[in-house]
N, C-alpha and C positions, 0 to 999 in steps of 0.2 A: 505494498499501500505507500501510496506518494504522501511524503509529510503536510501537505496543499491538496485544495481540491480548487483546480479555475474554473470549475465549468458547474452551470449551476445546473444541467441534467442529471448533475449525481443527487440530486434534490426532487424527481421529476418522478420516481416511481412507487409507491409500498415496495416494493422487491426489491428493486435495487437497493432501496436504504439499508432495507433487510442486512441486505450481505453484506453493504460496506462498514455497517453499523458491529457484524457479529468478525470482522476481522480485525479491524481495530479491536474490541474488544479480548480476541486471540492472542494480538500480539503483545494489549498489556498486560493479557498474563503467563504469555512465557517470559516477559521480564519481571513478572512480581511486582509490577507497579500497579496493580487495579484495585485501587482502594479510595478513597474520601476522606479523609481525615480530618478527626477536630483542628481548630486553630491553634496553633501554640500560642502565647502573651511574648512579646519579646517588646519591651522599650524602646529598641530604636527602629520599630515598624514608621512606616511616614507612606505618603500615597503620592503617585505618581504626579501628580500638579504640585504638592508640597515637596517634591524632590527636586523640578525644573527648579521651581519659583525662586528656594533657597542656592541655589546654585547658578541660577540664568549668566551671574558674572561670572564671567571664565576668569577674574581672579579671585574667586572662592573653591576651585577645581585648582589642582587634586584635592580633596580630603582624605585626611585617615581615620575618623571617624567612621562604623562600622551603621551602614544601613540597612533597613529590609524592608523590602519592593512586593506588592501581589497586584497582580494583573493577568488576559490574558494575551496568549501567544499570538502575535498576528503577523509576523513572518522571522525563518529559522535562514541561516545560512551558516554552512559548513566552512569552511578557512581552511581545510588541511584536517590531519587526526588529531591534535592540539589548542584550537582554538574552533568556538562557535559564538555566533553574535545573532541576538533574538532581538526583536521588537517586540513589548509586551504592552497592552491598553488597561488603561484606568483610569476612574476620570474624565473620560474624553478624550484624556490626553496619553502617546507613545511616549516610548524610552528607550533607546539601547542597550542594552545586556550583553555583556562578555564574558563568554565563558572562556578561560584558559588555565587548560593544565599548570601549566607554571606559577599561575598565582591561587592555585588552591592551598589552603591551610595544611588540607592531609600529606604529609608524606608519602603515602605509601598509596597514593595512586598509582598507577601507568596508564600508559595510553589503552588498553583493552580495557578498564574497566571505566575511565573516561569515556570512550565508546560507548559503551552497554549499558551508561548512564542517560546520556543523554540520543540516545537512538530512539527510545519510545515516544519523546517527544513528539507534539502535532499542534502545528495550528490547529489555534482554539481550547486547547490545555488553559488553565487556569492555575499556574504556579506561584509558588515564592520564593523570591532571591534573594543573599543577602551580600553584600561585598560594601566598595569605596566609591567614591564617585572621582571621575577622571575626565578629562577629556582628551578625545584621539588626535589624533596627527590632521585629521581635518575639522577638528576642533568640533564632533560632535559630543557632546553634552552623554554621557558612559556611566552605566558601575558594573564597574569591574567585579566579579564575586570570587568570595574567598572562599565559598561552599558552592556543590552542585545545587542544580536547583532540585524542588521539592514540588509534588506535582500535587496541586489541594483538590483538583477537581478535572478530570481527564475530559475532554471529550469521546464521547464515543460516536457521535453524527459529525460529517465532513463539514469545515466552513470552509465556504467557496472564496473568492475571490474578489467575484461580486455578482451580483443579479441584478439580468436586466427587465428582463418580461414581468409584466404586472401583476397576471394571476400570479407567479412562482414568488416573487415579493410580500401580496397581502397573505398566502397563506402561510410567510416564513418569516409574519414579522420579525422575532428575534435576531433573527440571522438579516433579514436586512437594515434593521437599525445598526448591527455590528459591523456591515461593509460596506452599508452608502453612508458616508457622510452626512449628504444632504438630508438624510430622512430622518435623522439625530438632532441635526439640527433645527427642522421644525419643530419638533417637538418642546427642544431647547426656546424654544423663540414662544412655545406659548405658555412655558412658562413664564417665563420672562413679562410678557406682556399682561396674563394674572395680575403675578406682582404689581407693575408699574397702576395699573386699574385700581388693585385693593389697596396701596401707595398713598394714591390720588385721591379716592375717596376717606381714608383714613382723615389726609391731611385737611379735609375738609368737611370735620368731624361729624363723618357718620360712623352709626352701628352696625358692626357683619352679623349678619344674626341667620340663621335658618330651620327652614317651615316644609311642613311636612308635604312629602313625594305622593303620598299613598293619604286618599281620604274618597270619601264617598263622595264627591264630584269632583271636577276635573279643574272646574272654573279659572277664567282669567283670560281667556282668547276665544275666538273662532276657531275650533280644529276635530278632528276625530280624537278622540282618550284612548288612548289603550285599559280594557277594563281586566279587572281578576277579582275571582273567587274568596273569600276568606271566612275564619270559622267567626271572624266578630258580627258580620249584619249578614240577614239573612239578601241584603242585595246587593249587589257588586258595587267592588271600589273599585277608583280609576286614578292612574300615576297621571301625575301633575300635568297641564299642558302649559302652566308659565305658575308662577307663582306667587301673583299681582295682587289678588285680592290676600291671602293673607299677610304679605307684610302693609297691606293699606289698614288692614285690625289691625300692627300692630303700632303703624300712626295714630289709630285714633284711640290704644291705651296709650299715650303720652310719648310715644319714641318720636320724634322730630322729623329723623335723618335715618335711612336704615337703608340697606343694599344687601342684596344676596346673589353670592355666584355657585353657581348649583347647575347640577342636572334636570330635564324638563326630555315633556315625552311626547310625539305626536304621530297619530295611528296612519299616516300618510307613506307618499311615495319618497323612494329615493334618486337623486339624481346628482348635478353634479355640486349644490351648494344646497339639497336637504337629507338630513338623516332623522330618521325617527327618534330614534337620541343623540339628544345635542346638549349642549352648555351653554346658559345664558348668565345674563348677568344684571341685575336688575335693582335700582336706589330710585328710594319714596322721598321728598322733604316737605316740608311744612310749610307750607309760605312761599312759592317757590309759583312764578307765572311763565306762561310759553319765552318769554324774550329770556328769565335765566337760565332757564331750559338750556336753547339753544347757546347761549355762552358759554357754559359751562360744558356740552359737547362739543364743542373748538376747543376750548381750552386741556381735555383729554385726550382727544384728536390729535394736539399739537404735544402733546404730554407724549404720549406712546410711540408721534413720530421719532422724537427726538430719542429717546430714550430706545426703540430697533434701531435707528442707526446706529448709536452710540456700540450696544453689542454683539450686529455683526460687524464693525468695526474692527473690534475686539477681541471677540471670542467664537462667532459663529460666521468661520468666513466663507463657508461652501455658498452660499446665499449673497444674494444681490442685495442689494438696499429697495428701500420703496421704490417703486414706479412711478409712485404719480406728487404732484409736489406741493406746498403748503401755501397757501397766498396768505400775503398781506391786509389786514385789516377784516371788514365780516363778508364772513362766505355769500354766495351768492343763496339766495331763498325767490321760491317763484310759488303761487297761491295757487293753489288744483284746479278749482271753476274758471277763473279767469284766464287762465295759461290756456288749459283744453279750447274754455270757448274763442278764444283767439286764432288756435291751430284748426280748429274744427271747421267753425266759419258761421259759426250760427250760438244764440242763446239757453242752454238749458232751464228743460221746463222743472217745476220747481221741484225735485227730490225729498222732500217731506213727505206729497199724497202718493196716496196709493198707486196713483193714474201713471207715477212718474218714468219707470219702468217700461212700460209699453208705449211713450208719447218718447222720450230717449231712442225708444230701438228703432220706432222708424224715423226721426230724424237720420241717425246715422245711415239706417238699411238705401234712407233718400241719398243722402249727399259722400254717402264714404263705405259702397255697396262691398267692397273687398273686403271688410273686415267680418272675421268668423266670431259673432258673439249669440248664435243659438242657444236657448238654455240655459241662460247665464241669468243668476237675482242679481239685483242692484249695486250691489256691494259689490258683487264677483267683476260685474262691468266696466261698472270704475276705475277698480284695478286694475284692468284690464286695457285700460285708456290712458292711464296713467305708465303705465310698461311700455307701451306703445310709443305715447308722445312725448312722452317730461324725460324720462328715468335718464336715460340716451345722453341729456345734456351733464351728468355727472364725469362723463368721461373727460372731461376737458379738465373738470374744475370742481373739488366737494359745492353739492348742490343741496338746498334742505327747500322739501318740498312742502308747504304749507297749508294750516285750514280748510283738511279732509272734509270732503260733504259729509253732516250728523251720521247716515247712517252705516259710514262705515269704522263709527270707534265708539260702541257702546259704552265705554266706560268711561267718558273723555267728556267734560264740558261742552257745551252747545253754546254760541251766542247765534246771532245775524250780522253777516256781511253786510257792512254801508255797500258796499260794489257792486254786487250781486243781489243782494235781497236776500241770498239763500240760508238753510240755518247747515250751519258747519263747524266742525272742531275746532279747539283750542289744540292742535296737534301739530307733530314738526316731522315729517322722515329724512335721512339724515343718509345721502347717494355718495359713493367715489368710487370711480372706475365702471361704473354700472351695478352698480351692486350695494340693496338696502343696508346697513349697518348700523343706522338707532333711532328706535321708535320712542314720541317722546309726548306725553298730552297734560293741560292742566286734567286732574282728575275728576269725575261726575262725586260731589259727594251729597247733590239734594237725593235720600232715602225715596221721595216721587218719584222724582226722574229719572231714577237710579232703574227704579220695581219700573218702571215704561219700558225702559231700553231692554231689560232683560227678554222682559214678556214680547218686547219686538223683534229680539233674538231669535226667540225660540218660535215662532210663527215662519220668522224668516229662513230657518235652517227647516223646519218642518215641509215649507213648499218645495225644497231643493233637493227633501232625501229623493234618494235609487237606490233602485233592490236591494236589499242584504244589509244597507247602512243599520246602527243604532238609531233610537226613537229619536227626535227633536232639542231632546232636554227639556231643563225644566228652569224656574228661577230660582236664580240660590237665595233663599229668606232668611239664612243666617245672615250673608251677608246684608240686603238692606237692614236686619235689627242690629247691626253693626254702627250701621250710618244714620240707624236712632241715636245713636250716645255722642252725634259728632266727627267727623273728620273733615278739620283745619283744609284754608282749601292748597290742595297740595300738587306740587309738580311731580309727575309720573318717569321713567324710562326706562328704557331695555336694550341691549344688544343682545347676538348670538356670537356668543365666544369663537366660535371655528370659523363663522365667514370673516371676523376681525385679524385671525389669525390666516386667514386664505392672502387676506388682502397686504398684511405686512410682509410675508412670506413671497408672496407669489405660486403658491400653491396653486391646481388650475382645479384641484376638487376638496372635500370639504371632506374626504378619507383618509389623503395626503397628512391635518391637521391633530389627526385622531390616533389615541396610542395604536389601538387596534382597524384602524381603517371603519367602514360604514358598517352596518350591521349586516347586510349581504356579504361581505367579507366575515365577519365574526360566526354566524351561519356556515357560513362554508367552512372556517377554522376545523369546526367543532365534526360538521359530517365529514370531513375529511380524514380526520384522526379517527372515525368510529370505524371508516370500510378499509381502515390499511391493517 
């Protein structure tokens, strides 16, 4: 068996993998090193990043003090019978290890013992090495060993040099992370983005909380939930589609500024920008209006842009810096209805009336017959028009679309637009590079109006149900009762963290920002394992 596997075909079939693993096991048994020992305590242990930082300056090496490093073998190069160079990986960094027979502390070692001790080592093995820091003739920082390497965890399956095929990568994500630096760097960037968001909100005096994921009602958005049966209730429970209603309950409870970063679930399709399980960030601030929400959003994106640029320049060098620019001053805003009326060439009917859908459909069919809008309820039709005619303006610069029709935002405050006379929401969406990045609005805090909007939401869903879907849902009376205790005027904000990571990393698919890809990848992983 070769010491490294350069072709991903080694991962292609279960039979080939089993044969390769068995060969590896036999070799380790032949050399009596098939073991997984506990890690001994050593006072001289260092991580590879700490080792590189300590001896970054050439003046600090060589060093006489003994140091122990652990890491995964990424390459082995034999330079004769008495000298071997190994590169090991740990903490996302690599370092060279030099094993030279003449430098080892034990005088009883001979070339045959030396060769037999190193021969079982293979790319992918996790080893422990002890030695001193030196610089080679080429100036490369190296650990010159004083003892033979110890295998801590042998790699039974081969570690390829690279993975290229997407199917192979998603079914072997752990291998993809090891051999493709960009895959690992995107996940590290995701962590940095979440940290920056969390730091930003803490700096603005927000309280971080965790709210229920499983409850009797999904609540918080218009989406199809995942339902599950439990022993706690005769009714099926639902995975949340958003934490919104829980967070606003906390604001009612006197927590003026709250936020949550966590998972939400929507039982809908999978595509390049959607996954049924996703991470969201939502915050709610008492006494915030729409203007303040927009200003805070702009400040947050500027902060993220700065932090991402910095971390890519210094640590995540396989990634490109963000490919969108941050303009000076206030970012562009367009009002939903006036902007569409200008583009479409006609005035909208009163969108709050029951006849609005039929009237608007007729106008579009007459003036824009190529639009495919058949069967859409009013809120989805309006959203389709925004996607078609407004969102692309964000390809050149960040864009806030503001004051959506009230029927599109059942949880937001409404007011009469002075330009159009339409009932609109105090809402804004931020788009960058053609993607929705954040959604924000002033929260509805009138319990009577909220009940009416909930009822309208139920009726709208009932009219648009297709065969096989769950029922239209129901009015969340517990939330309406919460509002009876008084929700202050409140601004709410939410974003999909996965999409933020897509924007800043340049990843074309949402699955690349997730630890194990999208739901289809996760399910395939389990199915492949069962069939092998």
